[in-house]
PDB file as gemmi writes it, atoms N, CA and C in Angstrom:
CRYST1    1.000    1.000    1.000  90.00  90.00  90.00 P 1                      
ATOM      1  N   UNK A   1     -14.133 -14.579 -31.762  1.00  0.00           N  
ATOM      2  CA  UNK A   1     -14.172 -14.542 -30.209  1.00  0.00           C  
ATOM      3  C   UNK A   1     -13.948 -13.112 -30.081  1.00  0.00           C  
ATOM      4  N   UNK A   2     -14.435 -12.555 -29.242  1.00  0.00           N  
ATOM      5  CA  UNK A   2     -14.176 -11.280 -28.823  1.00  0.00           C  
ATOM      6  C   UNK A   2     -13.111 -11.122 -27.479  1.00  0.00           C  
ATOM      7  N   UNK A   3     -11.997 -10.271 -27.755  1.00  0.00           N  
ATOM      8  CA  UNK A   3     -11.024 -10.219 -26.840  1.00  0.00           C  
ATOM      9  C   UNK A   3     -10.742  -8.996 -26.382  1.00  0.00           C  
ATOM     10  N   UNK A   4     -10.959  -8.153 -25.084  1.00  0.00           N  
ATOM     11  CA  UNK A   4     -11.012  -6.774 -24.259  1.00  0.00           C  
ATOM     12  C   UNK A   4      -9.466  -6.927 -23.641  1.00  0.00           C  
ATOM     13  N   UNK A   5      -8.280  -6.112 -24.400  1.00  0.00           N  
ATOM     14  CA  UNK A   5      -7.116  -6.293 -23.837  1.00  0.00           C  
ATOM     15  C   UNK A   5      -7.039  -5.462 -22.730  1.00  0.00           C  
ATOM     16  N   UNK A   6      -8.057  -4.739 -22.095  1.00  0.00           N  
ATOM     17  CA  UNK A   6      -8.187  -3.829 -21.057  1.00  0.00           C  
ATOM     18  C   UNK A   6      -8.590  -3.935 -19.782  1.00  0.00           C  
ATOM     19  N   UNK A   7      -9.317  -5.268 -20.010  1.00  0.00           N  
ATOM     20  CA  UNK A   7      -9.976  -6.032 -18.765  1.00  0.00           C  
ATOM     21  C   UNK A   7      -9.069  -6.593 -18.096  1.00  0.00           C  
ATOM     22  N   UNK A   8      -8.963  -6.233 -16.525  1.00  0.00           N  
ATOM     23  CA  UNK A   8      -7.997  -7.525 -15.921  1.00  0.00           C  
ATOM     24  C   UNK A   8      -8.861  -8.727 -15.419  1.00  0.00           C  
ATOM     25  N   UNK A   9      -8.100  -9.433 -15.531  1.00  0.00           N  
ATOM     26  CA  UNK A   9      -8.607 -10.975 -14.525  1.00  0.00           C  
ATOM     27  C   UNK A   9      -8.905 -10.782 -13.384  1.00  0.00           C  
ATOM     28  N   UNK A  10     -10.284 -10.954 -12.840  1.00  0.00           N  
ATOM     29  CA  UNK A  10     -10.737 -10.993 -11.605  1.00  0.00           C  
ATOM     30  C   UNK A  10     -10.158 -12.070 -10.382  1.00  0.00           C  
ATOM     31  N   UNK A  11      -9.648 -11.556  -9.460  1.00  0.00           N  
ATOM     32  CA  UNK A  11      -9.105 -12.458  -8.845  1.00  0.00           C  
ATOM     33  C   UNK A  11      -9.883 -13.372  -8.411  1.00  0.00           C  
ATOM     34  N   UNK A  12      -9.900 -14.545  -8.041  1.00  0.00           N  
ATOM     35  CA  UNK A  12     -10.464 -15.738  -7.516  1.00  0.00           C  
ATOM     36  C   UNK A  12      -9.693 -16.161  -6.175  1.00  0.00           C  
ATOM     37  N   UNK A  13     -10.448 -16.307  -5.118  1.00  0.00           N  
ATOM     38  CA  UNK A  13     -10.028 -17.266  -3.967  1.00  0.00           C  
ATOM     39  C   UNK A  13     -10.863 -18.612  -3.879  1.00  0.00           C  
ATOM     40  N   UNK A  14      -9.802 -19.328  -4.082  1.00  0.00           N  
ATOM     41  CA  UNK A  14     -10.137 -20.656  -3.338  1.00  0.00           C  
ATOM     42  C   UNK A  14      -9.652 -21.408  -2.627  1.00  0.00           C  
ATOM     43  N   UNK A  15     -10.000 -21.530  -1.580  1.00  0.00           N  
ATOM     44  CA  UNK A  15      -9.536 -22.539   0.002  1.00  0.00           C  
ATOM     45  C   UNK A  15      -9.873 -23.897   0.051  1.00  0.00           C  
ATOM     46  N   UNK A  16      -9.591 -24.518  -0.575  1.00  0.00           N  
ATOM     47  CA  UNK A  16      -9.632 -26.196  -0.240  1.00  0.00           C  
ATOM     48  C   UNK A  16      -9.019 -26.433   0.988  1.00  0.00           C  
ATOM     49  N   UNK A  17     -10.271 -27.594   1.691  1.00  0.00           N  
ATOM     50  CA  UNK A  17      -9.725 -28.248   2.690  1.00  0.00           C  
ATOM     51  C   UNK A  17     -10.108 -29.572   2.516  1.00  0.00           C  
ATOM     52  N   UNK A  18      -9.652 -30.724   2.856  1.00  0.00           N  
ATOM     53  CA  UNK A  18     -10.447 -32.066   2.577  1.00  0.00           C  
ATOM     54  C   UNK A  18     -11.418 -32.114   4.052  1.00  0.00           C  
ATOM     55  N   UNK A  19     -11.890 -33.030   3.722  1.00  0.00           N  
ATOM     56  CA  UNK A  19     -13.398 -33.167   4.472  1.00  0.00           C  
ATOM     57  C   UNK A  19     -12.480 -33.508   5.727  1.00  0.00           C  
ATOM     58  N   UNK A  20     -12.000 -34.650   5.758  1.00  0.00           N  
ATOM     59  CA  UNK A  20     -11.332 -34.865   7.111  1.00  0.00           C  
ATOM     60  C   UNK A  20     -10.418 -34.842   7.376  1.00  0.00           C  
ATOM     61  N   UNK A  21      -9.500 -33.618   6.981  1.00  0.00           N  
ATOM     62  CA  UNK A  21      -8.826 -32.900   7.526  1.00  0.00           C  
ATOM     63  C   UNK A  21      -8.910 -32.261   9.037  1.00  0.00           C  
ATOM     64  N   UNK A  22      -7.385 -32.556  10.043  1.00  0.00           N  
ATOM     65  CA  UNK A  22      -7.200 -32.496  11.547  1.00  0.00           C  
ATOM     66  C   UNK A  22      -7.707 -31.232  11.738  1.00  0.00           C  
ATOM     67  N   UNK A  23      -7.572 -29.850  10.969  1.00  0.00           N  
ATOM     68  CA  UNK A  23      -7.558 -28.539  11.002  1.00  0.00           C  
ATOM     69  C   UNK A  23      -9.188 -27.766  11.268  1.00  0.00           C  
ATOM     70  N   UNK A  24      -9.813 -28.865  11.217  1.00  0.00           N  
ATOM     71  CA  UNK A  24     -11.447 -28.660  11.045  1.00  0.00           C  
ATOM     72  C   UNK A  24     -12.250 -28.877  12.141  1.00  0.00           C  
ATOM     73  N   UNK A  25     -11.363 -29.279  13.073  1.00  0.00           N  
ATOM     74  CA  UNK A  25     -12.181 -29.962  14.824  1.00  0.00           C  
ATOM     75  C   UNK A  25     -13.021 -28.418  15.376  1.00  0.00           C  
ATOM     76  N   UNK A  26     -12.555 -27.319  15.286  1.00  0.00           N  
ATOM     77  CA  UNK A  26     -13.227 -26.461  15.968  1.00  0.00           C  
ATOM     78  C   UNK A  26     -14.197 -26.217  15.267  1.00  0.00           C  
ATOM     79  N   UNK A  27     -14.749 -26.251  13.872  1.00  0.00           N  
ATOM     80  CA  UNK A  27     -15.676 -25.730  13.284  1.00  0.00           C  
ATOM     81  C   UNK A  27     -16.893 -26.761  13.624  1.00  0.00           C  
ATOM     82  N   UNK A  28     -17.699 -26.386  14.685  1.00  0.00           N  
ATOM     83  CA  UNK A  28     -18.668 -27.068  14.805  1.00  0.00           C  
ATOM     84  C   UNK A  28     -20.114 -26.793  14.116  1.00  0.00           C  
ATOM     85  N   UNK A  29     -20.669 -28.096  13.236  1.00  0.00           N  
ATOM     86  CA  UNK A  29     -21.597 -27.798  12.443  1.00  0.00           C  
ATOM     87  C   UNK A  29     -22.803 -27.903  13.048  1.00  0.00           C  
ATOM     88  N   UNK A  30     -23.590 -27.020  12.715  1.00  0.00           N  
ATOM     89  CA  UNK A  30     -25.159 -26.853  13.269  1.00  0.00           C  
ATOM     90  C   UNK A  30     -26.292 -27.554  12.127  1.00  0.00           C  
ATOM     91  N   UNK A  31     -27.471 -27.520  11.977  1.00  0.00           N  
ATOM     92  CA  UNK A  31     -28.098 -28.326  11.317  1.00  0.00           C  
ATOM     93  C   UNK A  31     -29.011 -27.186  10.602  1.00  0.00           C  
ATOM     94  N   UNK A  32     -28.304 -25.968  10.504  1.00  0.00           N  
ATOM     95  CA  UNK A  32     -29.451 -24.869   9.910  1.00  0.00           C  
ATOM     96  C   UNK A  32     -29.112 -25.383   8.559  1.00  0.00           C  
ATOM     97  N   UNK A  33     -28.478 -25.400   8.083  1.00  0.00           N  
ATOM     98  CA  UNK A  33     -28.295 -25.369   6.322  1.00  0.00           C  
ATOM     99  C   UNK A  33     -26.952 -26.046   5.973  1.00  0.00           C  
ATOM    100  N   UNK A  34     -26.754 -26.298   4.747  1.00  0.00           N  
ATOM    101  CA  UNK A  34     -25.328 -26.720   4.627  1.00  0.00           C  
ATOM    102  C   UNK A  34     -24.156 -25.835   4.340  1.00  0.00           C  
ATOM    103  N   UNK A  35     -24.879 -24.668   4.031  1.00  0.00           N  
ATOM    104  CA  UNK A  35     -23.927 -23.646   3.786  1.00  0.00           C  
ATOM    105  C   UNK A  35     -23.616 -22.902   5.296  1.00  0.00           C  
ATOM    106  N   UNK A  36     -24.501 -22.787   5.506  1.00  0.00           N  
ATOM    107  CA  UNK A  36     -24.406 -21.741   6.853  1.00  0.00           C  
ATOM    108  C   UNK A  36     -23.108 -21.995   8.259  1.00  0.00           C  
ATOM    109  N   UNK A  37     -22.730 -23.108   7.962  1.00  0.00           N  
ATOM    110  CA  UNK A  37     -21.515 -23.928   8.710  1.00  0.00           C  
ATOM    111  C   UNK A  37     -20.118 -23.108   8.038  1.00  0.00           C  
ATOM    112  N   UNK A  38     -20.141 -22.382   6.847  1.00  0.00           N  
ATOM    113  CA  UNK A  38     -18.677 -21.908   6.260  1.00  0.00           C  
ATOM    114  C   UNK A  38     -18.864 -20.450   5.869  1.00  0.00           C  
ATOM    115  N   UNK A  39     -20.341 -20.133   6.698  1.00  0.00           N  
ATOM    116  CA  UNK A  39     -20.491 -18.494   6.631  1.00  0.00           C  
ATOM    117  C   UNK A  39     -19.662 -17.857   7.460  1.00  0.00           C  
ATOM    118  N   UNK A  40     -19.799 -18.782   8.651  1.00  0.00           N  
ATOM    119  CA  UNK A  40     -19.198 -17.535   9.864  1.00  0.00           C  
ATOM    120  C   UNK A  40     -17.948 -17.926  10.670  1.00  0.00           C  
ATOM    121  N   UNK A  41     -17.798 -18.852  10.413  1.00  0.00           N  
ATOM    122  CA  UNK A  41     -16.482 -19.899  10.852  1.00  0.00           C  
ATOM    123  C   UNK A  41     -15.357 -19.920   9.589  1.00  0.00           C  
ATOM    124  N   UNK A  42     -14.220 -20.451  10.274  1.00  0.00           N  
ATOM    125  CA  UNK A  42     -13.021 -20.267   8.885  1.00  0.00           C  
ATOM    126  C   UNK A  42     -12.246 -21.630   9.465  1.00  0.00           C  
ATOM    127  N   UNK A  43     -11.779 -22.230   8.556  1.00  0.00           N  
ATOM    128  CA  UNK A  43     -10.863 -23.187   8.800  1.00  0.00           C  
ATOM    129  C   UNK A  43      -9.673 -22.912   9.407  1.00  0.00           C  
ATOM    130  N   UNK A  44      -8.694 -23.391  10.290  1.00  0.00           N  
ATOM    131  CA  UNK A  44      -7.638 -23.175  11.101  1.00  0.00           C  
ATOM    132  C   UNK A  44      -6.264 -22.707  10.506  1.00  0.00           C  
ATOM    133  N   UNK A  45      -6.229 -23.582   9.305  1.00  0.00           N  
ATOM    134  CA  UNK A  45      -5.226 -23.068   8.004  1.00  0.00           C  
ATOM    135  C   UNK A  45      -5.616 -21.805   7.569  1.00  0.00           C  
ATOM    136  N   UNK A  46      -6.544 -21.469   7.251  1.00  0.00           N  
ATOM    137  CA  UNK A  46      -6.625 -20.394   6.363  1.00  0.00           C  
ATOM    138  C   UNK A  46      -5.774 -18.873   6.618  1.00  0.00           C  
ATOM    139  N   UNK A  47      -4.976 -18.931   6.394  1.00  0.00           N  
ATOM    140  CA  UNK A  47      -4.291 -17.765   7.040  1.00  0.00           C  
ATOM    141  C   UNK A  47      -5.133 -16.242   6.391  1.00  0.00           C  
ATOM    142  N   UNK A  48      -5.492 -16.400   5.441  1.00  0.00           N  
ATOM    143  CA  UNK A  48      -5.972 -14.992   4.931  1.00  0.00           C  
ATOM    144  C   UNK A  48      -6.824 -14.229   5.776  1.00  0.00           C  
ATOM    145  N   UNK A  49      -7.667 -15.448   6.003  1.00  0.00           N  
ATOM    146  CA  UNK A  49      -8.895 -15.136   6.774  1.00  0.00           C  
ATOM    147  C   UNK A  49      -8.101 -14.443   8.241  1.00  0.00           C  
ATOM    148  N   UNK A  50      -7.473 -15.076   8.664  1.00  0.00           N  
ATOM    149  CA  UNK A  50      -6.814 -14.696  10.500  1.00  0.00           C  
ATOM    150  C   UNK A  50      -5.865 -13.456   9.864  1.00  0.00           C  
ATOM    151  N   UNK A  51      -5.657 -13.073   9.005  1.00  0.00           N  
ATOM    152  CA  UNK A  51      -4.910 -11.374   8.866  1.00  0.00           C  
ATOM    153  C   UNK A  51      -5.748 -10.825   8.388  1.00  0.00           C  
ATOM    154  N   UNK A  52      -7.057 -11.234   7.361  1.00  0.00           N  
ATOM    155  CA  UNK A  52      -7.964 -10.370   7.732  1.00  0.00           C  
ATOM    156  C   UNK A  52      -8.513  -9.318   8.836  1.00  0.00           C  
ATOM    157  N   UNK A  53      -8.875 -10.946   9.855  1.00  0.00           N  
ATOM    158  CA  UNK A  53      -9.279 -10.526  10.958  1.00  0.00           C  
ATOM    159  C   UNK A  53      -8.542  -9.921  11.945  1.00  0.00           C  
ATOM    160  N   UNK A  54      -7.409 -10.019  11.946  1.00  0.00           N  
ATOM    161  CA  UNK A  54      -6.229  -9.146  12.895  1.00  0.00           C  
ATOM    162  C   UNK A  54      -6.337  -7.630  11.931  1.00  0.00           C  
ATOM    163  N   UNK A  55      -6.161  -7.372  10.884  1.00  0.00           N  
ATOM    164  CA  UNK A  55      -6.054  -6.475  10.172  1.00  0.00           C  
ATOM    165  C   UNK A  55      -7.538  -5.613  10.857  1.00  0.00           C  
ATOM    166  N   UNK A  56      -8.453  -6.204  10.918  1.00  0.00           N  
ATOM    167  CA  UNK A  56     -10.094  -5.465  11.058  1.00  0.00           C  
ATOM    168  C   UNK A  56     -10.058  -5.105  12.729  1.00  0.00           C  
ATOM    169  N   UNK A  57      -9.108  -6.071  13.437  1.00  0.00           N  
ATOM    170  CA  UNK A  57      -9.205  -5.605  14.762  1.00  0.00           C  
ATOM    171  C   UNK A  57      -8.229  -4.527  15.421  1.00  0.00           C  
ATOM    172  N   UNK A  58      -7.102  -4.074  14.700  1.00  0.00           N  
ATOM    173  CA  UNK A  58      -6.254  -3.350  14.618  1.00  0.00           C  
ATOM    174  C   UNK A  58      -6.907  -1.744  14.203  1.00  0.00           C  
ATOM    175  N   UNK A  59      -7.911  -2.056  12.974  1.00  0.00           N  
ATOM    176  CA  UNK A  59      -8.534  -0.453  12.793  1.00  0.00           C  
ATOM    177  C   UNK A  59      -9.383  -0.185  13.261  1.00  0.00           C  
ATOM    178  N   UNK A  60     -10.080  -1.170  14.192  1.00  0.00           N  
ATOM    179  CA  UNK A  60     -11.268  -0.698  15.378  1.00  0.00           C  
ATOM    180  C   UNK A  60     -10.460  -0.845  16.464  1.00  0.00           C  
ATOM    181  N   UNK A  61      -9.936  -0.373  16.965  1.00  0.00           N  
ATOM    182  CA  UNK A  61      -9.288  -0.666  18.369  1.00  0.00           C  
ATOM    183  C   UNK A  61      -9.757   0.213  18.867  1.00  0.00           C  
ATOM    184  N   UNK A  62      -9.989   0.471  20.305  1.00  0.00           N  
ATOM    185  CA  UNK A  62     -10.591   1.009  21.128  1.00  0.00           C  
ATOM    186  C   UNK A  62      -9.830   2.555  21.658  1.00  0.00           C  
ATOM    187  N   UNK A  63      -8.609   2.398  21.776  1.00  0.00           N  
ATOM    188  CA  UNK A  63      -7.633   3.284  22.062  1.00  0.00           C  
ATOM    189  C   UNK A  63      -6.942   3.812  20.697  1.00  0.00           C  
ATOM    190  N   UNK A  64      -7.727   5.160  20.632  1.00  0.00           N  
ATOM    191  CA  UNK A  64      -7.620   6.438  19.712  1.00  0.00           C  
ATOM    192  C   UNK A  64      -6.693   7.143  19.955  1.00  0.00           C  
ATOM    193  N   UNK A  65      -5.874   7.064  21.188  1.00  0.00           N  
ATOM    194  CA  UNK A  65      -4.992   8.351  22.086  1.00  0.00           C  
ATOM    195  C   UNK A  65      -3.806   8.281  20.453  1.00  0.00           C  
ATOM    196  N   UNK A  66      -3.221   9.956  20.298  1.00  0.00           N  
ATOM    197  CA  UNK A  66      -2.188  10.382  19.795  1.00  0.00           C  
ATOM    198  C   UNK A  66      -0.596   9.266  20.487  1.00  0.00           C  
ATOM    199  N   UNK A  67      -0.029   8.545  19.605  1.00  0.00           N  
ATOM    200  CA  UNK A  67       1.134   7.770  19.835  1.00  0.00           C  
ATOM    201  C   UNK A  67       2.063   8.835  20.856  1.00  0.00           C  
ATOM    202  N   UNK A  68       2.897   8.654  21.496  1.00  0.00           N  
ATOM    203  CA  UNK A  68       3.496   9.260  22.321  1.00  0.00           C  
ATOM    204  C   UNK A  68       5.116   9.613  21.030  1.00  0.00           C  
ATOM    205  N   UNK A  69       4.962   8.202  20.883  1.00  0.00           N  
ATOM    206  CA  UNK A  69       6.244   8.110  19.750  1.00  0.00           C  
ATOM    207  C   UNK A  69       6.079   8.843  18.616  1.00  0.00           C  
ATOM    208  N   UNK A  70       4.680   8.866  18.152  1.00  0.00           N  
ATOM    209  CA  UNK A  70       4.484   9.756  16.863  1.00  0.00           C  
ATOM    210  C   UNK A  70       4.762  11.635  17.225  1.00  0.00           C  
ATOM    211  N   UNK A  71       4.599  12.067  18.458  1.00  0.00           N  
ATOM    212  CA  UNK A  71       4.453  13.098  18.750  1.00  0.00           C  
ATOM    213  C   UNK A  71       6.018  13.422  19.001  1.00  0.00           C  
ATOM    214  N   UNK A  72       6.336  12.853  19.750  1.00  0.00           N  
ATOM    215  CA  UNK A  72       8.292  13.042  19.739  1.00  0.00           C  
ATOM    216  C   UNK A  72       9.113  13.370  18.093  1.00  0.00           C  
ATOM    217  N   UNK A  73       8.371  12.385  17.507  1.00  0.00           N  
ATOM    218  CA  UNK A  73       9.298  12.137  16.182  1.00  0.00           C  
ATOM    219  C   UNK A  73       8.522  13.603  15.752  1.00  0.00           C  
ATOM    220  N   UNK A  74       7.447  13.798  15.541  1.00  0.00           N  
ATOM    221  CA  UNK A  74       7.060  15.196  14.731  1.00  0.00           C  
ATOM    222  C   UNK A  74       7.741  16.561  15.378  1.00  0.00           C  
ATOM    223  N   UNK A  75       7.614  16.710  16.698  1.00  0.00           N  
ATOM    224  CA  UNK A  75       8.331  17.836  17.215  1.00  0.00           C  
ATOM    225  C   UNK A  75       9.643  18.021  17.186  1.00  0.00           C  
ATOM    226  N   UNK A  76      10.390  16.850  16.861  1.00  0.00           N  
ATOM    227  CA  UNK A  76      11.902  16.747  16.701  1.00  0.00           C  
ATOM    228  C   UNK A  76      12.021  17.523  15.120  1.00  0.00           C  
ATOM    229  N   UNK A  77      11.106  16.764  14.190  1.00  0.00           N  
ATOM    230  CA  UNK A  77      11.034  17.388  12.795  1.00  0.00           C  
ATOM    231  C   UNK A  77      11.131  18.571  12.499  1.00  0.00           C  
ATOM    232  N   UNK A  78      10.298  19.069  13.250  1.00  0.00           N  
ATOM    233  CA  UNK A  78       9.513  20.700  13.397  1.00  0.00           C  
ATOM    234  C   UNK A  78      10.697  21.579  14.167  1.00  0.00           C  
ATOM    235  N   UNK A  79      11.571  20.862  14.881  1.00  0.00           N  
ATOM    236  CA  UNK A  79      12.747  21.476  15.343  1.00  0.00           C  
ATOM    237  C   UNK A  79      13.501  21.601  14.573  1.00  0.00           C  
ATOM    238  N   UNK A  80      13.996  20.427  13.802  1.00  0.00           N  
ATOM    239  CA  UNK A  80      14.913  20.182  12.629  1.00  0.00           C  
ATOM    240  C   UNK A  80      15.039  21.395  11.656  1.00  0.00           C  
ATOM    241  N   UNK A  81      13.354  21.597  10.952  1.00  0.00           N  
ATOM    242  CA  UNK A  81      13.307  22.387  10.340  1.00  0.00           C  
ATOM    243  C   UNK A  81      13.552  23.768  10.913  1.00  0.00           C  
ATOM    244  N   UNK A  82      13.151  24.078  11.735  1.00  0.00           N  
ATOM    245  CA  UNK A  82      13.427  26.086  12.047  1.00  0.00           C  
ATOM    246  C   UNK A  82      14.758  25.346  12.593  1.00  0.00           C  
ATOM    247  N   UNK A  83      15.728  24.700  13.170  1.00  0.00           N  
ATOM    248  CA  UNK A  83      17.020  25.147  12.940  1.00  0.00           C  
ATOM    249  C   UNK A  83      17.868  25.481  11.125  1.00  0.00           C  
ATOM    250  N   UNK A  84      17.065  24.565  10.483  1.00  0.00           N  
ATOM    251  CA  UNK A  84      17.676  24.944   9.347  1.00  0.00           C  
ATOM    252  C   UNK A  84      17.491  25.958   8.705  1.00  0.00           C  
ATOM    253  N   UNK A  85      16.320  26.426   8.547  1.00  0.00           N  
ATOM    254  CA  UNK A  85      15.727  27.987   8.595  1.00  0.00           C  
ATOM    255  C   UNK A  85      16.279  29.011   9.284  1.00  0.00           C  
ATOM    256  N   UNK A  86      17.401  28.731  10.342  1.00  0.00           N  
ATOM    257  CA  UNK A  86      17.835  29.894  11.038  1.00  0.00           C  
ATOM    258  C   UNK A  86      16.700  30.653  11.420  1.00  0.00           C  
ATOM    259  N   UNK A  87      15.311  29.937  12.531  1.00  0.00           N  
ATOM    260  CA  UNK A  87      14.529  30.816  13.087  1.00  0.00           C  
ATOM    261  C   UNK A  87      15.039  31.429  14.494  1.00  0.00           C  
ATOM    262  N   UNK A  88      14.828  32.504  14.918  1.00  0.00           N  
ATOM    263  CA  UNK A  88      15.223  32.586  16.108  1.00  0.00           C  
ATOM    264  C   UNK A  88      14.123  32.632  17.214  1.00  0.00           C  
ATOM    265  N   UNK A  89      14.310  32.048  18.181  1.00  0.00           N  
ATOM    266  CA  UNK A  89      13.315  32.110  19.309  1.00  0.00           C  
ATOM    267  C   UNK A  89      12.782  32.777  20.314  1.00  0.00           C  
ATOM    268  N   UNK A  90      13.808  33.856  19.850  1.00  0.00           N  
ATOM    269  CA  UNK A  90      14.055  34.886  20.959  1.00  0.00           C  
ATOM    270  C   UNK A  90      13.028  36.366  21.131  1.00  0.00           C  
ATOM    271  N   UNK A  91      12.070  36.268  19.910  1.00  0.00           N  
ATOM    272  CA  UNK A  91      11.232  36.908  19.690  1.00  0.00           C  
ATOM    273  C   UNK A  91      10.077  36.359  20.417  1.00  0.00           C  
ATOM    274  N   UNK A  92       9.731  35.014  21.102  1.00  0.00           N  
ATOM    275  CA  UNK A  92       9.073  34.733  22.217  1.00  0.00           C  
ATOM    276  C   UNK A  92       9.393  35.052  23.555  1.00  0.00           C  
ATOM    277  N   UNK A  93      10.668  35.177  23.615  1.00  0.00           N  
ATOM    278  CA  UNK A  93      10.846  35.977  25.307  1.00  0.00           C  
ATOM    279  C   UNK A  93      11.334  37.242  25.455  1.00  0.00           C  
ATOM    280  N   UNK A  94      10.735  37.874  26.100  1.00  0.00           N  
ATOM    281  CA  UNK A  94      10.839  39.665  26.653  1.00  0.00           C  
ATOM    282  C   UNK A  94      11.856  39.651  27.941  1.00  0.00           C  
ATOM    283  N   UNK A  95      12.869  40.110  27.676  1.00  0.00           N  
ATOM    284  CA  UNK A  95      14.192  40.578  28.155  1.00  0.00           C  
ATOM    285  C   UNK A  95      13.951  42.389  29.057  1.00  0.00           C  
TER     286      UNK A  95                                                      
END                                                                             
């Protein structure tokens, strides 16, 4: 028997729900094929698929603007850095 110690086990997903489970009411079967029903839709109790869909929606948001909170945090950290190195801001002002 050949054993490979460096090969990782393949992750397998098994999402079983009984045929007459109440969570499958929203899945409307069509008469195309036996497997096409499960290709595009998923169960209401499939939390992993819901989580993946929400992550995909958050990644592809239409709002691509920079968050104001992020700008304020970066500005605050820059000011702290300039204070630590004792930066003199008077060189930018002419008196």
